[in-house]
N, C-alpha and C positions, 0 to 999 in steps of 0.2 A: 503492498500497501501503501500511497506519495501522497504526500501534501504540499503544498505548497499554497496560500493565503497575500491579500493583496495587504497593505496597512490601512486598521478599521481603526472609528475615532476609541476605542476603548483601549488599541495600542497607545494612543495620544496621548491617555489619563497611566497607562501605564510606564511611559516614559517622564509625565509631568511627577508621574508619585515617588522617582527612584532620580528627581535633579539633586543638586547637592545644595544645601543649604546658601551657601558661601563660596569667593572665590578661593580661600583655604585650602578648599574641600574638592574643588574642579581639578580635575586630572589629567594631564597633558596640553599642549601647545602653550609649552610654559615661557616663550616669549610676547604671545600674544596677552597673559595673564598677567606677565611681571608689569607689560606698558599701561596696565588697565588699571593696574594695586595701584601705579605712581599716579595717573593723570586723579584719578579716583579724592586718593586723600585728599596731594594739591588744593581740588577740586571744591571740598569738605573742610580747607583751611582756608579758601578765602570766602568761603560759605556761598558759593559763585556754583552754576550750573555744571555740567562738567561739558567735557566737545564737546559736538556732532561729535558720530564715531561709525563706519560701514565694515561691516566682516565680511568676507568675500572665504569662497572654499566652495568644494560639490557639500551637495544635501547629508544630512545626516550626522554632521560633524560639531554640533553645538551653538550654533547662531545666535538659534533664539534663546537657549539654554544662559548665554550668553547676555543678553538683554536683560531677562529675566531678574540674572545678580547686579549686572549692574542696578535697576532701580532701587534691587532690597541692600546692597552696600551703597547706594547714594539718598537711602532712606524717604526711598518718591516712592509715585504710583504710576505706574507703567499697561503706555493702552498697545494692543495692540492692531493689528491690521497688515493689509498685505495691497502689493503694486496694484493687480488686479482689481480689487475692492475699490479706489476710488480713483472711479469715472469719472467726473468730473470734477473743476476746483468749489462743490458745496458740499462735497462727501470728504474735503481733506480740512478746508474749511469750520468743519462742526468739529473735526478732530483737535484739529490746533484748539477748537477755542475754549475747549474743556481742558484746555493742560493748566496747570495753579504752577506756581516758582519752582523750580529746580524736578518738576518732571521730565520722564522717561519716555516718548513716544515712539516703536519701535513699528517699524515699517518690514516686510516681510517681501524678497521678491519683489525690491524697489523699482532694476532695471524693468519691470512691465508697466511699469508706472505711465499714463499717457501723459506726451509731453507736454500737453496744455497745463496739466496738473502738476510738471516737475516745475517747472518754469513758475508757478501761485507757490510752489516752495521757497524760492529763493531767499526772499524777502522777507520768507519767516526766518528760515533759521540763521539771515545776519542782519535782521534789524527788526529781528520777532513783533511785524507788523506784518497786514495783509492789506491789500486792495480789493474791499465788497462794490459788487457795479448792484447800483440801486437804481429805482424810476427807470425800468424797461421799458415802461409801458409805452414812450414815446421814440422816434427816429432811433434815441443814443441814451444809454444811459450813463449816471456820474457814480462817478468812482471816490466809495471814503476810505480811509484809512482805519485798518484798527488794530490796538495795540494786541501786543500776547504777551503770557506771562514770561518769565527764558524757561526755555525748556533745554529738553536734551534730545536731541535725533539718533536713534538708534538704528539703520536698515542695513538691513541683509542679500546677499548677489550670490549665482551659481553665475551668475555671467557678465562677469568684472568687467570684460569689452566692450558689455551693450551699455556701457553708464556713460553721458556725455559728461565731455572733461567741464564744462562749471557743477555738474550737479560734484564730479567726486569732490574737485580741491573747497567745496565749502564741505568738507570735513575735516576736523584736528586733527584724526586719532581713522588712520587708513590699516586696517589687518586682515592677513591673506592667511587664513584656518587651512594648516594639511591635514591631511590622512595622518591617522596615533600609529605609532609604533608597535606589535603584538604586543609585549610587555608593560605598555597605559591599555590598551584594553581589555586585559585581567584584570590589573588595578581599578577598572569601572563595572568588570563583569563579578568578581568579590564584594565590592564593596555594594552594588545590588546585589546581592545573593545576600550578604549581611539582612539587609533593610527588609526583604522580604521574607525575612523568617526561610533561609532554606541554602543546608553542605551544601557551595561549593569543591569538591576537591581540586587540588591544586595543576594536575593535570588535563582535568576536563575542559580548566576554564582555560587554561594555553592553546587546548586546540580549538576551543571555539574562538578564540579569541585573534587565531592564527587565519580562521576561515573567514574574519568577516574584514573586512577587508580592506583595515585601517578607519573601518567607519561604527562609530561607537550605537550606532538607531540600528542599525546592525545585527550589530550583537548581542543588542539591548533584546533582541524579536527571534533570538535563534534562543538568548536563553531560557525566557518564556516557554518558548514549545521545551526544549530539553526541561526544564520542570514542569509542565504540565505528565510528558512523557516518566519521568521520574515518581510522579505520586502517583500516577498509572501503574506503570510495573508495582510496586510498593514498597520502592527505593527509600533509605533513612535519607539517603546521600545523594546528590545529582555528581555521576562519577564517569570514567570514562566512557566507558559503552554505555550508557544512556547518553552521553553526549555524540555519540559517534555514530550509534541510532536514529540519533535526532538528527543530526546532519547527512545522513544517507538518506533520510524520509524526504527531509530542502530539497535534497537533490543539490547540496551546497561542494562541489566536490575540494581537493587538496588547494586548489589560488583563487578563494572562495567564487566560483562563478557558478550560476544559477543558470535556469531554466532557458529564462531567456536571453542570457550572455552569449550560451552554445548555442542558438538558434540565430543572431548576429553574426558569433561563427561559420554557422555550414551555409547559410546565405550569401556570404561574402568566398566562400571556400565555392560552391554552387556555381557562382557570377561568373567564374575565374580573370575576370578582371574588377580596376579600380570604378568602386561603386560611387556616387554621388548619395546627401544625407537626406536628400527626399524621399531617391529610388529606396534605399533600403531602411529606411521606413519605412515604405508601401508594403516593400515587399515582406518586412516583419509584426505590420498590422499594429506596430506602435507611432506615437507624437512625437516630433522632430523636437523639439525640448528632450525630451523625457531626457528620449536617445542620447542625446550628445550630451546633456548633462548629469544623468545616473549611468549610464552601463558603460559609455566610451572610455570614460575618464582609467575608468579600473582596466579597461582593455588594454588601452595605449599604456598603463604604467608597468601592467605584464609583457607587455613588448610585443601582444598576440593580432593586436592592427595597428595599420600604420596608417597616417596620412599622404597622400600623394596631390598634386594639382591637379591628377583626372577624379580622386575618390578614396572610398578608405581600400585600401585591401586585406588579408587575410596573411601576415606573416605564417615563415617556417615553422617559427614555436608553437600556431593555434596547430599547425595540422596535427604538429607529434602532440604536443596535448587531447586530441581528441582520438587518437589512435591512426592514422593516415600518415599516406605515402605523398611527402611535398612534391606537386609538380617542381618540371628542371623552370630554373629563374624565380621562385618563390624566396620571398625577400629574407631576408635574414638580418635583423637586429639584437643589437649590444642590450639585455638586457634589464631594466632600470631598475627595477628593484619593487 
């Protein structure tokens, strides 16, 4: 029996329950956390809002968690929204007008915010003011400037290259999150297991960590399934056998590849020619954004695919991983880890 499930609302509740309570308890991203700790201490010492912060990097690395921790460390309220939810300036104005001094506004997927809303954000970030149009009944409207309380914008993006220059330069702290090494993922899993009241054996933690692609969100999802399996098997602890059986059921292989990753590789191998993003997304029936943001980075890091001017190709390492004989001329790339 094989089971594989998408992230559901209760999974998000599970992740929230396991979030660290402070920056001190946050595992990994040491440089980013240290920079935040210094900036927060300085802002609190001056009794000023923290500079605006933007986090970039693949999904599941802790950008949302860090936004919550920033608000907690500043003793401020947190308002959460996302780029796709801010369809018009009025949507942003509503969120901004509710901010009190030193509050934190978190905008996830800020690269998907419409340009007209982005431009509306500039004066809010720099001048703590927004221009609101009134008297729209006539041919022209009248702009009234509304003063905002000084606040901190924390933004997250998985596509830093899509951010405009004017928006990026308005952030005082620009931090990129990188995938975690297995040792740090193992520490995250051990801490999560303690909070769940589950005994996680060290070898099981390291096995799960090594298959997590360096992504805490994925590691915690697998931990949840392994916990369920150990419970059903009547085991007092989550041991190596339970962890291995869980990974086998989820079809997560030694490189952390799941079914969709292998579908991507098979699609590239079967086409036997460089394949554009749009074509590949159509072949595997997945959105271009998800393909580029979620699946492709890990395949690139593992050296299983390569980007060429004509499109994506499968490398010799992909053939080898799938147990296939490479065709003559297939790219062999140095392994990037």
